[in-house]
Structure formats: structure tokens, C-alpha cells
C-alpha positions in Angstrom: -5.1 -24.5 -6.6 -1.7 -26.2 -6.3 0.2 -25.1 -3.2 3.8 -25.6 -2.0 4.0 -26.6 1.6 7.2 -25.6 3.4 8.1 -26.2 7.0 9.6 -23.1 8.7 12.8 -24.3 10.4 14.3 -21.3 12.2 16.8 -22.2 14.9 17.0 -21.0 18.5 17.2 -22.4 22.0 13.4 -22.9 22.3 13.6 -24.6 25.7 15.5 -21.7 27.2 13.1 -19.1 25.8 10.2 -21.2 27.1 11.8 -21.4 30.5 12.7 -17.7 30.7 9.2 -16.5 29.6 7.2 -19.4 31.2 5.7 -20.5 28.0 5.4 -23.8 26.1 8.5 -24.5 23.9 6.2 -24.7 20.8 5.1 -21.1 21.5 8.8 -20.2 21.7 9.3 -21.7 18.2 6.2 -19.9 16.9 7.6 -16.5 18.1 11.0 -17.1 16.6 9.3 -18.1 13.3 7.9 -14.6 13.3 11.5 -13.2 13.5 11.1 -12.1 17.1 14.4 -13.3 18.6 16.0 -10.8 20.9 14.8 -11.1 24.6 13.6 -7.5 24.8 11.6 -8.0 21.5 10.1 -11.2 22.9 9.1 -9.4 26.1 7.4 -6.7 24.1 5.7 -9.3 21.8 4.2 -11.1 24.8 3.7 -8.4 27.3 4.1 -5.0 25.7 2.3 -2.0 27.1 2.0 1.8 26.5 5.4 2.2 28.1 6.9 0.5 25.1 5.6 3.1 22.6 8.3 5.1 20.8 8.6 8.8 21.6 6.5 10.8 19.1 9.2 13.4 18.8 11.3 10.9 16.9 9.0 11.5 14.0 10.6 14.1 11.7 8.7 17.5 11.7 6.3 16.4 14.5 7.5 19.0 16.9 7.3 21.6 14.1 3.7 20.5 13.3 2.8 20.7 17.0 4.3 24.2 17.3 2.3 25.4 14.3 -0.9 23.8 15.7 -0.6 25.3 19.2 0.1 28.7 17.6 -3.0 28.4 15.5 -5.1 27.5 18.5 -3.7 30.5 20.4 -4.5 32.8 17.5 -8.0 31.3 17.2 -7.4 30.2 13.6 -9.7 27.7 11.9 -8.1 24.4 11.0 -9.2 22.1 8.1 -8.6 18.4 8.6 -8.2 16.8 5.1 -9.0 13.1 5.6 -9.9 10.2 3.3 -12.7 7.9 2.6 -11.4 4.5 3.9 -11.3 3.2 7.5 -7.8 4.6 8.1 -8.9 8.0 6.8 -12.1 8.0 8.8 -10.3 7.0 12.0 -7.3 9.3 11.6 -9.7 12.2 10.9 -11.8 11.4 13.9 -8.6 11.2 16.1 -7.3 14.5 14.9 -10.7 16.2 15.3 -11.1 14.8 18.8 -7.6 15.8 19.8 -7.6 19.3 18.2 -11.0 20.1 19.8 -9.7 19.0 23.2 -6.8 21.5 23.0 -9.3 24.2 22.0 -9.0 24.3 18.2 -11.8 25.3 15.8 -11.6 22.5 13.3 -13.7 20.6 10.7 -13.1 17.5 8.7 -13.2 17.5 4.9 -13.1 14.4 2.7 -12.9 13.8 -1.0 -15.8 12.2 -3.0 -14.5 8.7 -3.9 -16.2 8.6 -7.3 -16.0 12.1 -8.6 -12.6 13.2 -7.0 -10.7 10.1 -6.0 -8.1 9.7 -3.3 -6.5 12.5 -1.2 -6.3 16.2 -0.8 -7.7 18.1 -3.8 -8.2 21.7 -4.9 -11.9 21.6 -4.1 -11.2 20.8 -0.5 -8.6 23.5 -0.3 -10.8 26.2 -1.8 -13.9 25.2 0.2 -12.0 25.2 3.5 -10.4 28.5 2.6 -13.7 30.1 1.8 -15.0 28.9 5.2 -12.2 30.7 7.0 -9.5 28.0 7.5 -6.0 29.3 7.5 -4.4 25.8 8.0 -4.9 22.4 6.5 -3.8 19.2 8.2 -3.9 16.1 6.1 -4.2 12.6 7.5 -3.8 9.2 5.7 -3.0 11.3 2.6 -1.1 14.3 1.4 2.4 12.9 0.7 1.6 12.9 -3.1 -0.9 15.8 -3.1 1.3 18.1 -5.2 -1.6 20.0 -6.8 -3.7 20.4 -3.6 -0.8 21.5 -1.4 0.4 24.0 -4.1 -3.1 25.5 -4.3 -3.2 25.8 -0.5 0.1 27.6 -0.4 -1.0 29.9 -3.2 -4.0 30.9 -1.1 -1.6 31.7 1.8 -2.6 28.7 3.9 -0.3 26.7 6.2 -0.1 23.0 5.4 0.8 20.1 7.6 1.0 16.6 6.0 0.5 13.6 8.2 0.6 10.4 6.2 2.1 6.9 6.1 2.1 6.1 2.4 5.3 5.5 0.4 7.2 8.6 -0.6 6.6 9.4 -4.3 9.6 9.1 -6.6 10.7 9.3 -10.2 13.1 7.1 -12.1 15.9 9.1 -13.7 17.4 8.2 -17.1 20.3 6.5 -15.3 17.7 4.3 -13.5 18.4 5.9 -10.1 15.4 7.0 -8.1 14.7 10.6 -6.8 12.2 11.2 -4.1 9.7 13.9 -4.6 8.5 16.3 -1.8 5.2 18.2 -1.6 5.7 21.9 -0.6 4.1 21.6 2.9 5.3 23.5 5.9 5.7 20.2 7.9 5.6 16.6 6.8 5.1 13.9 9.4 5.6 10.5 7.8 7.9 7.8 9.2 8.7 6.6 5.7 10.7 9.8 4.8 14.3 8.7 4.1 15.6 11.1 6.8 13.0 10.3 9.5 14.7 8.6 12.5 11.5 7.0 13.8 12.4 3.4 14.4 9.1 1.8 13.2 8.1 2.6 9.7 4.8 0.7 9.5 2.3 2.9 11.3 -1.0 3.5 9.5 -2.4 7.0 9.0 -4.3 6.8 12.3 -1.1 5.7 14.0 0.7 8.9 12.8 -2.3 11.0 13.8 -2.3 9.3 17.2 1.4 10.1 17.7 0.7 13.8 16.9 -2.2 14.0 19.4 -0.1 12.2 22.1 2.5 14.9 21.9 0.0 17.8 21.8 -1.8 16.3 24.9 1.6 16.1 26.7 2.4 19.7 25.8 -1.1 20.8 27.1 -0.9 18.6 30.3 -3.9 16.6 29.4 -4.2 13.3 31.4 -2.6 10.3 29.8 -5.8 8.3 30.1 -7.4 10.7 27.5 -4.7 10.2 24.9 -4.7 6.4 25.3 -8.5 6.5 25.0 -7.8 7.1 21.3 -6.1 3.7 20.9 -9.3 1.9 20.1 -9.7 3.9 16.9 -6.0 3.6 16.0 -6.3 -0.2 16.5 -9.4 -0.4 14.2 -7.5 1.5 11.5 -4.4 -0.5 11.9 -6.2 -3.8 11.3 -8.6 -2.5 8.6 -5.7 -1.0 6.6 -3.9 -4.4 6.8 -0.8 -3.1 8.4 1.9 -5.4 9.8 0.9 -6.4 13.3 4.5 -6.2 14.5 6.4 -4.1 17.0 4.5 -1.0 17.9 1.5 -1.9 15.8 1.1 -5.1 17.7 0.9 -3.3 21.0 -1.5 -0.7 19.6 -3.9 -3.4 18.3 -3.6 -5.6 21.4 -4.4 -2.7 23.8 -6.9 -1.1 21.4 -8.8 -4.3 20.8 -9.3 -4.7 24.6 -10.6 -1.1 24.7 -13.1 -1.8 21.8 -14.4 -4.8 23.8 -15.3 -2.3 26.6 -15.9 0.8 24.5 -17.8 3.7 25.7 -18.4 4.9 22.2 -22.1 4.7 21.6 -21.7 4.3 17.8 -19.2 1.4 18.0 -21.4 -0.4 20.5 -24.4 0.0 18.1 -22.3 -1.3 15.2 -21.3 -4.4 17.1 -24.9 -4.9 18.1 -26.5 -4.7 14.7 -23.8 -7.2 13.4 -24.5 -9.6 16.3 -20.9 -9.4 17.6 -20.2 -10.5 21.1 -17.8 -7.7 22.4 -16.2 -10.2 24.9 -15.1 -12.4 22.0 -14.1 -9.7 19.6 -10.8 -10.4 17.6 -8.8 -8.7 14.9 -10.8 -10.9 12.5 -14.0 -9.1 13.4 -12.4 -5.7 12.9 -11.0 -6.7 9.5 -14.0 -8.5 8.1 -17.1 -7.0 9.9 -16.5 -3.6 11.5 -13.9 -2.3 9.1 -16.0 -3.2 6.0 -19.0 -1.4 7.5 -17.0 1.8 7.8 -15.5 1.3 4.4 -18.9 0.9 2.9 -19.7 4.5 3.8 -16.9 5.8 1.6 -17.6 3.3 -1.1 -21.4 3.6 -1.7 -22.4 6.6 0.3 -20.4 9.4 2.0 -17.9 9.4 4.8 -20.2 11.6 6.8 -22.4 8.7 7.9 -19.4 7.0 9.4 -18.2 10.1 11.2 -21.7 10.7 12.5 -21.8 7.3 14.0 -18.5 7.8 15.8 -19.7 11.2 17.2 -23.3 10.1 18.0 -24.3 10.2 21.7 -28.0 9.0 21.4 -28.3 5.2 21.5 -31.4 5.1 19.3 -29.9 7.4 16.6 -26.7 5.4 16.8 -28.5 2.2 16.2 -30.3 3.6 13.2 -27.0 4.9 11.7 -25.3 1.5 12.4 -28.1 -0.3 10.7 -27.7 1.9 7.7 -24.0 1.1 7.6 -24.6 -2.6 7.9 -27.1 -2.5 5.0 -24.6 -0.5 2.9 -22.0 -3.2 3.6 -24.5 -6.0 2.7 -25.2 -4.2 -0.6 -21.5 -3.9 -1.2 -20.9 -7.6 -0.6 -23.6 -8.5 -3.1 -22.2 -6.2 -5.7 -18.7 -7.5 -5.1 -19.8 -11.1 -5.6 -21.4 -10.2 -8.9 -18.3 -8.2 -10.0 -16.0 -11.1 -9.1 -18.1 -13.6 -11.0 -18.0 -11.3 -14.1 -14.2 -10.9 -13.8 -13.6 -14.7 -13.6 -15.9 -15.2 -16.6 -13.9 -12.6 -18.6 -10.6 -14.2 -17.6 -11.6 -17.8 -18.3 -13.1 -17.0 -21.7 -10.2 -15.0 -23.1 -6.5 -15.0 -23.6 -6.2 -13.0 -20.3 -6.0 -16.3 -18.4 -2.5 -16.9 -19.9 -1.2 -13.5 -18.8 1.3 -13.0 -16.0 -0.4 -9.8 -14.9 -4.2 -9.9 -15.1 -5.9 -6.7 -16.4 -9.7 -7.0 -16.5 -12.3 -4.4 -17.6 -15.8 -4.8 -16.0 -19.1 -3.5 -17.3 -21.2 -1.4 -15.0 -19.1 -2.0 -11.9 -19.1 0.6 -9.1 -15.6 2.0 -9.2 -15.3 1.8 -5.4 -15.4 -2.0 -5.6 -12.7 -2.7 -8.2 -10.0 -3.0 -5.5 -11.9 -5.6 -3.5 -12.6 -7.6 -6.7 -9.0 -7.3 -7.7 -8.0 -8.8 -4.4 -10.3 -11.8 -4.9 -9.0 -12.3 -8.5 -5.4 -12.2 -7.1 -6.4 -14.8 -4.5 -8.0 -17.1 -7.0 -5.2 -17.1 -9.6 -2.3 -16.0 -7.3 -1.3 -13.5 -10.0 -1.1 -9.7 -9.8 -4.5 -8.4 -10.8 -5.8 -5.0 -11.8 -9.6 -4.6 -12.3 -11.0 -1.6 -14.2 -14.4 0.1 -14.8 -15.3 2.9 -17.1 -15.6 6.5 -15.8 -16.0 9.8 -17.5 -13.9 11.4 -20.3 -13.4 8.0 -22.1 -11.2 6.9 -19.1 -11.1 3.7 -17.1 -10.3 3.6 -13.4 -8.6 0.6 -11.9 -7.3 -0.8 -8.6 -4.7 -3.5 -8.4 -3.5 -6.1 -5.8 -0.2 -7.8 -6.1 1.7 -10.9 -5.0 5.0 -10.8 -3.0 7.1 -11.4 -6.1 5.8 -8.3 -8.0 6.3 -4.7 -7.1 3.1 -3.2 -8.7 3.9 0.4 -7.8 7.4 0.2 -9.4 6.1 -1.5 -12.6 3.3 1.1 -13.0 5.8 3.9 -12.4 7.6 2.7 -15.5 4.4 2.9 -17.5 3.4 6.4 -16.3 3.4 7.7 -19.8 0.2 5.8 -20.5 -1.5 6.9 -17.2 -3.5 9.9 -16.3 -2.8 9.4 -12.6 -1.7 6.6 -10.3 -0.5 5.9 -6.8 0.1 3.1 -4.4 2.8 0.8 -3.0 4.4 -2.5 -3.9 1.3 -4.6 -3.1 -1.5 -2.3 -4.3 -2.2 0.6 -6.6 -4.9 2.8 -8.0 -4.8 4.3 -11.5 -6.7 6.1 -14.2 -6.0 6.1 -17.9 -7.7 6.6 -21.3 -9.5 3.4 -22.3 -7.6 3.5 -25.6 -4.4 2.9 -23.7 -5.6 -0.1 -21.7 -4.5 -2.8 -24.1 -1.1 -1.1 -24.5 -0.7 -1.1 -20.7 -1.7 -4.8 -20.6 0.9 -5.7 -23.2 3.7 -3.6 -21.7 3.2 -4.9 -18.1 3.2 -8.5 -19.4 6.2 -8.1 -21.7 8.2 -6.4 -18.9 7.2 -9.0 -16.3 10.0 -11.3 -15.0 7.5 -13.5 -13.1 8.0 -17.3 -13.4 5.7 -20.2 -13.0 7.1 -20.7 -9.5 5.9 -17.2 -8.5 2.3 -18.3 -9.1 2.4 -21.2 -6.7 1.2 -20.1 -3.2 3.5 -21.1 -0.4 2.0 -22.4 2.7 4.4 -22.0 5.6 4.0 -24.6 8.3 5.1 -23.6 11.7 5.2 -26.9 13.4 4.4 -30.5 12.2 2.5 -31.5 15.3 0.3 -34.5 16.4 -3.1 -33.4 17.4 -2.8 -35.1 20.7 -0.3 -32.3 21.7 -3.1 -29.8 21.6 -4.4 -29.7 25.1 -6.7 -27.0 26.5 -3.8 -25.4 28.3 -1.8 -25.3 25.2 -4.6 -23.8 23.1 -5.2 -21.1 25.8 -1.4 -20.3 25.8 -1.7 -19.7 22.0 -3.9 -16.7 22.9 -0.7 -15.0 24.0 0.3 -14.7 20.3 -2.9 -12.8 19.4 -3.8 -10.5 17.7 -3.3 -12.4 14.4 -3.1 -10.7 11.0 -0.6 -9.5 8.4 2.9 -9.7 9.8 1.8 -12.0 12.6 -0.1 -14.8 10.9 -2.1 -17.4 12.8 0.1 -20.4 13.4 -0.1 -23.3 11.0 0.2 -26.8 12.3 0.3 -29.9 10.1 0.3 -33.7 10.1 1.0 -35.9 7.1 -1.5 -38.7 7.7 -5.0 -38.3 8.9 -7.6 -41.1 8.4 -11.0 -39.6 7.9 -13.4 -41.8 9.9 -16.5 -40.0 8.9 -17.6 -36.7 7.3 -20.8 -34.8 7.0 -21.9 -31.4 5.5 -24.2 -29.1 7.5 -25.0 -25.5 8.0 -27.7 -23.3 6.6 -25.9 -23.0 3.2 -24.3 -26.4 3.4 -21.0 -24.7 3.9 -19.5 -26.5 6.9 -17.7 -29.8 6.7 -17.4 -31.7 9.9 -15.2 -34.8 10.2 -13.8 -37.2 12.7 -10.1 -37.8 12.0 -7.4 -40.1 13.5 -3.7 -39.6 13.3 -0.9 -42.2 13.3 -0.8 -42.1 17.1 -4.4 -43.3 17.2 -5.6 -40.0 18.5 -9.0 -39.1 17.1 -10.5 -35.7 17.1 -13.3 -33.7 15.6 -12.2 -31.5 12.6 -14.1 -28.7 10.9 -13.6 -27.1 7.5 -15.1 -23.9 6.2 -13.5 -23.9 2.8 -14.8 -24.9 -0.7 -16.6 -28.2 0.1 -17.4 -29.2 -3.5 -13.7 -28.8 -4.3 -12.8 -30.9 -1.3 -15.2 -33.7 -2.3 -13.8 -33.6 -5.9 -10.3 -33.9 -4.5 -11.2 -37.0 -2.5 -12.9 -38.6 -5.5 -9.9 -37.9 -7.7 -7.3 -39.2 -5.3 -9.2 -42.2 -3.8 -12.2 -42.9 -6.0 -15.9 -42.2 -5.8 -16.6 -45.3 -3.8 -14.1 -44.4 -1.1 -15.5 -40.9 -1.0 -19.0 -42.3 -0.6 -17.9 -44.6 2.2 -16.2 -41.7 4.0 -19.4 -39.5 3.9 -21.4 -42.4 5.1 -19.1 -43.1 8.1 -18.1 -46.5 6.8 -14.6 -48.0 6.8 -12.5 -46.4 4.0 -8.9 -45.8 2.8 -9.0 -42.0 2.7 -5.8 -40.7 4.3 -4.7 -37.1 3.7 -2.3 -34.5 5.1 -3.9 -31.5 6.7 -2.9 -28.1 8.0 -4.9 -27.0 11.0 -5.3 -24.8 14.0 -6.5 -26.3 17.3 -9.5 -24.7 18.9 -11.8 -25.1 21.9 -15.4 -25.5 20.9 -18.0 -24.4 23.5 -21.5 -25.8 23.2 -24.2 -25.9 25.8 -21.6 -25.4 28.5 -19.3 -28.2 27.4 -15.8 -27.6 26.0 -14.3 -30.0 23.4 -11.0 -29.7 21.4 -11.4 -29.5 17.7 -9.2 -29.0 14.6 -10.0 -26.1 12.3 -8.7 -27.4 9.0 -7.0 -24.8 6.8 -5.6 -26.9 4.0 -5.1 -30.4 2.7 -3.2 -32.6 0.2 -2.4 -36.2 -0.4 1.1 -37.5 0.5 1.3 -41.2 -0.4 3.1 -43.3 2.2 
């Protein structure tokens, strides 16, 4: 895919920042590139601790919610925790149950069935919890748009506390102004409420739940160590829910990841073991692409109960069995996802859909819990907003969408709500259900209304620093660890050089999916480079730009004229006790001299 490479050129006194914080000037530039400029913000970015957390009482209605909960505990009332089926829902439910139980509450977690009920609090959960004696419902990672479920709870005389982090629902009025909508809960704790003074708006559902428990523990004089013990679950949810790793989230994940490495949770230990993860080298990547998907697989292909059972298990053998079940569920999910993605690409390539600005694809026999993952992969392949659908009951189709920065998917679907049975989401993702007969009309309307241009479909690669590879010493690479954890909102730095001669190249690995090269820059510095991307596409690119003969010479380690630009990240490779510096190649193009 064609890419646009742009060098980020934000200005600051990098040498002074480096001197004040005892870091390399390149690190100072990388931090400023992430819009961290003020000295206090830089300090928190590099060295933030629990002391830098914001006061939970800044969250609107949090004190009211805590008062209600403490009164319920005193009156020995049963409390229903209404969670959700993804990682954030699982972790926020677990945090609330752990915290409520610690202060003496009689509580139980309820979750919706992903396939038959869909996201969020519903009337079945309300009625079931009421029948079992609950007088209060506390939602987590959902509830801000649960108008029907909250109304049913109030009709039954139940108290309702909503803790959530999703965008506040709204409606567009005839004059094109927006009016926010409020569920009829007794207390709503969500930093995104327009009148909430909490300074950081990007907490995940587990982050909001953690804040509530922190305040309850303080009120009940429970040792600080116990509330901070919940950080590891908050960190997992923050990464898995793809929240911005900025400000408070960054500190949560940095501290929480360190706790996961030394976790005392038997279930988490077992999950790392069955996935062959080394706890000492655990990173946000492993949370986002290994641990998180295993928990997600429970809600996608089975029930959330298996995930909660794992977190609560105290027997190592039983925990290992549950963890293995979760891993196998996730492996099955991965295979089904690959098949669904291939089907989606075939549909797009062999129809007029390929020319659309917004891609809507209906798949045959696809598990509805997988359409969001497939939509994400379609979006990545074409760099266009994508919504993938599958058929469900009542002649309906259910879809999940993933968007690009230039397209507010939630806003555009709001304008088409007359065609939809239900929908929800935010600018970058959405879920929706509609009658199949309305699908083509939705496709036409979204594309006709779209103002996206050809430029919007070209991914932008933002280069932090054009840097000769010789600058990447072991000390420099170890300093880069100060910038971790990497993820959304704190991307891994991108370095680049215009001209690399490829001295030799070879493909290896069990699936022939690793390309290893020796490269040399204009300063005659040679280094080993490794590439984990699409190797056939790389080979085709070299042949197209330099010819088949030059490509052959390159792969045979013979003198050649292959010279390309590369984006990369420097790394230290450890093998048999020996450390060597290598480039991890992330992109390439040809810039003629």
C-alpha cells in the first residue's frame, strides 16, 4: 500500500530538556513529539508514580455512588454488578467484585450473552438480579446508553449506579445542534460527562471502577497496598481496550505491567505459562496481542464465566486447565478470523464495493463476535472505514465497524439511525443491527454522504527522527525503555534513513516469515536488520524497482545495486549469552538519489 512519510518536526530546547532530566537529546525530541512539553508533564511521563494519580472525588457523582454503596453494605443489601463480555468488562467487573467484597458487600457479577443479547445492561440481567434479591445494580464498562435496562431497574424499585467510560449518547436536533441524553440512574460516574471536572477523560471502564474502589478503600481505612494491588487488572484492561497511553493511563499501565510480571494471581500466572510468555520480558504488546485476546475469546466464543473463574482460581492445576481452555478458544478464534478476513477481501475485490469510500461487507456463516476483528483487518488493508456484517435472527444483520482518523463513524451512523434497529460506539468504532433489506440503502447513504478524499486513504507514517544506525548504541537503546509502555497515544518511536545498501538477505523461520538482512548506510556503518512483514510483497517491490537480477544477487549475498529507505527501531538481540544491535525494519520505500 502506498504510504506518505512525514518527519515530525516539533520544536523545543531538546538539549536543555535532556540536561534537566539526564536523558539523551533524541529522547527529549521523542517526548516532545508526543506532545509532552511542560516540565511537570515530562516528569510524570518519565517517572510518574501512584502519587500522581488524580483524586477520585473529582469524578462527578463518585462520592454519591460511594455513599449509596456504603449504605447498601450497612443495610446488608445484595448488589448486582452488571459487567460486559470484553476484557475491559471482565476486568472492571472483577475489580468491583473484589472491592465490594472487601468492604463487606454481598455481590454477584452478571454479564450479557454476546450473541443473543448484545452489549450492555439489559432487562434480563435486571430481572434476574432482582429475582435473586438484589436491590442495587452497579454497571461497569457499560450503562451510559442502557435506557431500557435502567428504566426497568427503576420500575422494579432498584437503585442504579452507572460506571462507564463510553461516549455520552446524543441526538441531532433539526437545527443540527446536539443534545446529550441521560439514563435515569441514581448516580453516573463517567469522566466524559460534559459537567464532570475530572481532568483526564480517557480512562477505560476498569479505570473508572478502580477509582471508585480507591475511594471506598480510603473511606473504609483499608491499606493502600490493597487498592494498588488492583492496578494490574486495570492495566490489562487499559491496554486491551486500546486506550491512549497518556497521562494517568500511562502511569496505570507502567505500574500495572510491573505488577503483572510479579503477579500473585494464580490464573494470570497460568495464562502466561500456557502461552509460553516470559513474565520478566512482558510488555504492553503481550497484553494487547496474547493475554487480552485470550480473555476476549471467552466472551466471543464461550461465556465470560470461564475468564472470571480463571481470575478467581486459587488451585494451580485447575487454573492451568482453565488457562489452556482459554488459549484453545483464542486459537480457534484466530483461525475463524483468518477465514472471515479472506472471505471479506474476496467479496471486496470481486465487486463494486472496492470503489466505495466506506466499505460495507456481508459475510456468510461468520460468528458475529468476530466481525469487529475482521473489520479492523479490512480497515488496515484498505485504509478505509469498514463495517463487516453477518446474518442474525429476525431477518437482521449485525455489524461492527472500524474507522480511520478522518471519518467519525459514530456521527455518520447517528445520521442514518432511521435505517438501524440499534447502534452504539464512538468515532473510531461502532456496533449496529439492522434489517438486511436496509443494508444496501445504508451502504449507499454512507457513501453518498462521505466527504473523504483520496488523500484520506493514504496512511501517514510519522517519522520521529531521521537517524543513522550508528547512533544506536546499547546505552541509547536501553534509554529508549524509559518511553515504554508503547501503544495507542504513545507510539513506538520511528527512526528512518534514506539510503541503505542491502548487502545480503535471506528468509528463514518455521513459516518462512522472517527476513534477515545485512545493511549499510551512507556512513559505512553496517548492521543486521530483521523484517517480520509481508516478505513476498517486499521481494516483489525489489524486483519492480531494481529488476529480477538485482533481487537475485541481493538474496545470494552478491554485489548489487539495491538501495532503499527504511523506517526502523533499534533493538538488542540476545542469543546464547551474546548481545548484538539490530534494526527491526518497520517500512521501506525507494527514494532515488
